[in-house]
PAROVO-734681 format. One record per residue: x, y, z of N, C-alpha, C in turn. Coordinates in steps of 0.02 Angstrom, whole numbers, plus 32768, in hexadecimal, padded with zeros to 4 digits. Layout:
residues N
XYZXYZXYZ...
end
This chain:
residues 198
78E782D280027910829A801878E98273804D78E38231804378BE8208807278E4820080B378C081E980E778E081DF8128791681AA8123790A817580FC793C813F80F4797B815A80D379718183809F79AB81A0807C79D381CC80AB79AF81F580D479D28220810379F881F7813779DA81C0814E79FB819681807A39817581637A35815D81247A6F813E81047AA6817180FA7A9481AF80E87AC681E380DC7AED81F4811B7ACE81E781567AF081F781947B1F81C081AD7B1B8185818E7B45814D81A47B8D8159818E7BBC814E81BC7C03815481AC7C15812181767C42813481477C54810681107C6C80C281287C9380BF815E7CAC807E81767C728053818E7C41807181B07C07804B81C77BDD8034818C7BD4805F815B7BAE804D81207BCE801380FA7C10801580F47C347FDE80D47C287F9D80FA7C2B7FA0813C7C1F7F6581657BDA7F4881597BA77F7381567B627F5D814A7B5D7F3B81057B7B7F5A80D27B787F3E808F7B997EF9808D7BD47EF380AC7BF87EB380AD7BCF7E7D80D07BAE7E8F81077B867E5E812B7B487E4A81027B257E7B80E67AE87E6D80C07AF57E4580817B2F7E4F80627B3E7E2A80257B5E7DE680337B687DD780747B857D9780867BD07D94807D7BF07DCD806F7C387DCF80657C5D7DC680A77C3E7DDD80DD7C5F7DD7811E7C2A7DD481557C3D7DB6818D7C127DB581C87C277DEF81F57BFD7E0182267C0E7E3A82517C527E3582717C687DF982857CA97DF082A57CE47DF782767CD67DF982347D0D7DFC82037D1A7E4281E97CF27E7381FB7CF97EB681E07D367ED882007D677EEC81D87DA27F0C81F57D927F5282107DB47F6582457DAB7FA682647DDD7FD782447DC67FFC82117DF3802981EE7DFB806C82127DDF8071824F7DEB80AE82777E2C80A7829E7E4B806D829D7E8A806082C07EBF804D828C7EFF8059829B7F348043826C7F2F7FF8825F7F3E7FE282237F397F9B82137F6D7F73823A7F5C7F36824E7F8E7F0C82707FC67EF9824080037EF5825B803C7EE0823380427E94823580447E7581FB804C7E2D81F580947E2081E280B87DFA820B80FF7DEB81FF81077DAD81D580DA7DA381A680DD7D6B817880C87D85813380D47D5D810080C57D7380BC807D7D6980A780567D4780D180117D3880BC80127D10807C7FEE7D27804A7FED7D05800980187D297FD580417D587FEB80727D787FBE80AD7D497FB580C97D477F7A81067D217F6D81357D4C7F4481747D3A7F4381A57D5F7F1B81DB7D307F0281F87D427ECA82317D1C7EB082657D4C7E9682A57D3D7EA382DA7D697E8982DF7D637E3E82F37D987E1D82FD7D997DD483467DA77DC683617D847D9483A67D907D8183AE7DD37D5E83787DEA7D3E83787E2C7D1F832F7E447D1A83257E847D1882E07E9D7D1682C07E927CD2827E7E8A7CCF825C7E857C8E825D7EC97C6B824F7EC87C2B824B7F057C0482097F287C15820D7F677C2781D17F8E7C3781BA7FAF7BF6818C7F8D7BD481787FA17B9181337FC07B8E81127FC67BC880CF7FE37BC980987FB07BBB80AB7F737BAB80797F3F7B9D80807F067BCF80B27EDC7BC880BD7EA67BF880CF7EC27C3D80F67EF77C3D81097F1A7C7A81047F657C6E80E47F887C9D80DE7FD17C9880FE7FF17CD6811A802C7CCD8138804F7D058104805B7D3D8119804E7D7A80EB80567DB380E480A07DC580A780B47DD6809980F97DE980A781017E3480E781027E4580FC81097E8B80FE81537E9C80DF81647ED580DF81A97EEC811481B17F23814181E07F19817281EF7F4D815282177F84816382087FC28145822A7FFB817B824E80228189828A800E81BC82B2803181A382F8804281668308802E8148834880438100833B805980E78360808B80A2835680A380708366806C80378344806F80018351803F7FDB8312802E7FB183187FFB7F8782E07FE57FAB82B97FAF7FA782777FB37FC6824C7F807F9482447F467FA982527F087F7B82497ED07F6E81FF7EC47F2D81ED7EC07F1981A77EB77EE681A17E7F7EE481677E5F7EB081597E2E7E6F81457E507E7481217E877E38810B7EA97E1781447ECF7DD581407ED77DB081727EFE7D9381527F3D7DA481137F4A7D8880F17F847DA981057FC57DE481227FC17E07813B7FFC7E3881717FE67E55819380167E8981C580077EC581B880357EFE81D0801F7F3C81CB80457F5A8211804D7F72822080887F94825F80937FD7825280B68004828280AD8048827E80C7805182B780F9807382A78131808082DB816380C182C9818880D882F881B2811182EE81DD814F82D581B7816282FB8185819B82E7815B81DD82FF8179821182D68173825382E8818C828182AC818682BF82B4819F82ED827B819A82E1824881D182C2825B820882AF822D823E82E781FD8251832382168252835C81ED8265837481BE822E835881C581F2836B819A81BA839C81BD818C839C81A8814D83CC81C2811E83AE81F180EA836C81F680E7834B822780BC8304823280D582E0825F80B5829E827380CC826B823B80C38247822E80F9820E820080F881D48221811D819882088111815C8226812F812D81F2814B81008209817680C881DF818B809581DC8153807281A3814D803E819B811B7FFD818B813D7FC981B1812C7F8781A7814C7F53819381187F278166812D7EF1814B81037EAF8168811B7E84817980EB7E41819280FE7E0E817880CC7DD7815D80E77D9F814780BD7D63817480CC7D49819480987D0F81BF80A07D1B81F780D27CEB81FF81007CF0823481327D11821C81737D2A81DF81737D4A81C481AE7D8A81EA81BE7DA281E181FB7DDF820282117E1C81E181EF7E4F820781DE7E8C81E981C17EAD81BA81F37EC6818281DB7EE7815082047F2E814581EA7F5E814982177FA3813C82037FAA80F381EF7FC680E681B57FC980A2819B7FF9807781C38033808F81D4806080698200808B8098822880AE807D825980D180A88289811080C8826B812880AF8234816580CA82168158810381E6818B811281BE81888147818D819A8128814A8184814881148191812D80D281A8816380A281D0814F807081E8817D803D81BF81787FFD819581447FF9816C813B7FBD812E81127FCD80FD81177FA080BF80F07FA780A980DB7F60808F809E7F5B807380857F1C803180647F2B7FFD80767F057FBA805A7F0D7FA780357ECD7F917FF77ED37F7C7FD17E987F407FF27E787F367FE77E377F0180097E127EBC7FFB7E2F7EB27FC07E4B7E717FAF7E687E687FC97EAF7E9D7FE97ECB7E9A80047F0E7E9C7FD07F457EAB7F927F347EAB7F5C7F667EE97F5F7F937F237F6E7F757F617F6C7F9C7F857FAF7F9A7FA17FC17FD47FCB7FFC7FDB80107FE47FF180437FF47FCA80887FE17FDA80AF801E7FF180D7801480258101804980408145802E80508174805C805B81B8804A806E81BA803180B681E4800080C882167FE0809E81F87FAE806D81C67F89807E819C7F63805081637F46807981367F72808D80F87F5E80AE80C27F59807880927F2C808280587F27805680197F2A80827FF27F5F807A7FB47F65809F7F7C7F4A80747F5A7F16808C7F1E7EFC806C7EE47F2680857ECB7F53805A7E987F83806F7E587F6080817E467F2B805D7E077F08806B7E097EE480AE7E3F7EC080BC7E457E9A80FA7E637EC381337E7D7EFE81247E9A7F2C81547ED27F0A817C7F007EEC81567F3C7ECE81747F787EE6814D7FAE7EF281707FEB7F09815080227ED58157803C7EBF811E806E7E8A811C80B47EA7811780E07E93814481257EA98144814D7E7C811481447E8880D381627E5D80A181AE7E6180A081C97E9A80B282127EA080B382327E6E80E3820E7E5F811982267E2C814882147DE6813181D57DDC812181BC7D99811181DB7D7D80D281E97DA780A182057D908061824F7D9F805B826C7DBA809082B47DC9809282C97DF6805782A67E2F805182B87E62801F82C47EA2804682FF7EAA8063830C7EE4808E83127F258066830A7F5D808A83117F9F806B83597FA6805183627FCB801B83367FFF800383117FE67FC582CF7FEA7FC782A57FCD7F93828080037F6C82697FEF7F32823E801A7F0982167FED7EDB81D77FFF7ECF81AE7FDB7E9F81B97FFD7E5B81D37FD77E2C81E57FF27DEB81AE7FEB7DB781897FB37DB8815A7FA67D8281237F767D9B80ED7F747D7480B57F467D8180A67F217D4080967EE17D4780887EB87D0C80467ECC7CEC803E7EB97CAD80017ECB7C897FC27EAF7CA87FC87E757CCA7F8D7E587CEA7F817E747D307FAE7EA07D477FA57EC07D887FB37E947DC47FCE7E587DBA7FD77E297DF1801F7E237E08804E7E447DE580957E3E7DF780B57E837DF880E37E8C7E2781087ECA7E2C81527EBC7E2581757EE97E0481BE7EE67DFF81DA7F127E3781FF7EF27E65821C7F167E9D82687F177E9482867F517E9C82CF7F567E9C82E77F667EE283247F507EF283417F617F33838C7F627F2E83AA7F887F5A83F27F857F6684007F9C7FAD843C7F927FC4844B7F9A800A845C7FE08020845180137FF6845C8058800B842880847FEC842080BF800983EB80ED7FF3840181197FB9843F81317FBA8457815F7F8784A4815D7F8784C081797F52850981797F4A852481327F53850681047F30851680BD7F39855080A57F0E856C80D07EE585A580BC7EBB859180847E8C85B7804E7E8C85AB80177E5D857F7FE07E7B855F7FED7EB485357FB97ED384FB7FA87EA484F47F697E9484C27F537E64847D7F4F7E83844A7F577E5984057F4C7E6E83F67F027E6D83CB7EEC7E9B83AE7EAA7E9983657EB37E8583497E827E6283047E877E4A82DC7E4B7E61829C7E597E71826E7E257E87822B7E2E7E63820C7DF67E5581C77DF77E3C819A7DE77E7881727E167E8C81457E0D7EC481007DFB7EA980E77DC17EBC80A77DA87EA380717DB77ED6803D7DDB7EC180067DED7EED7FD57DB37EF47FB27DAF7F2D7F807D7A7F367F497D7E7F027F2D7D457EF17EF47D437EC17EB77D617EE0
end
């Protein structure tokens, strides 16, 4: 193994990513997000948009496919398709709420796990390309820009939410919501099409 190879192998993954982004012209040094700290919460929708639906689309596996939402009610590792980062769950309990929720931690390479946000979540959904991580009540973490959007506030889609499906092009999510967590009787679901940024 050459000295250069040994030196590169010792670089932390976050630092290596920063070097690659700078050398390829994707970002300048001042633009590299600090993924060793929790992402800042953005109280706006950014480039996310949503529209209410009078009824949900048919989930046929082609135009719309069921979303691979992982429930987070026991500690452990969240199964993911991407290998660019990992997610783990810890500190599960009711935390003064109405059912079990947990902390969610993000880790890239050998870096230390970072708590994604200060709250707790009952579910997590990661897009196939690993760009976005969605959590309850409806946060969207942009992994590349390391910003977390409070979409439930910005788009007025209050809890209790769930991501039901993803469009065939991967750019739209079907979100369901209603005003109670369980034992809701005849309370109807509301549906939204959440459009991801290009």
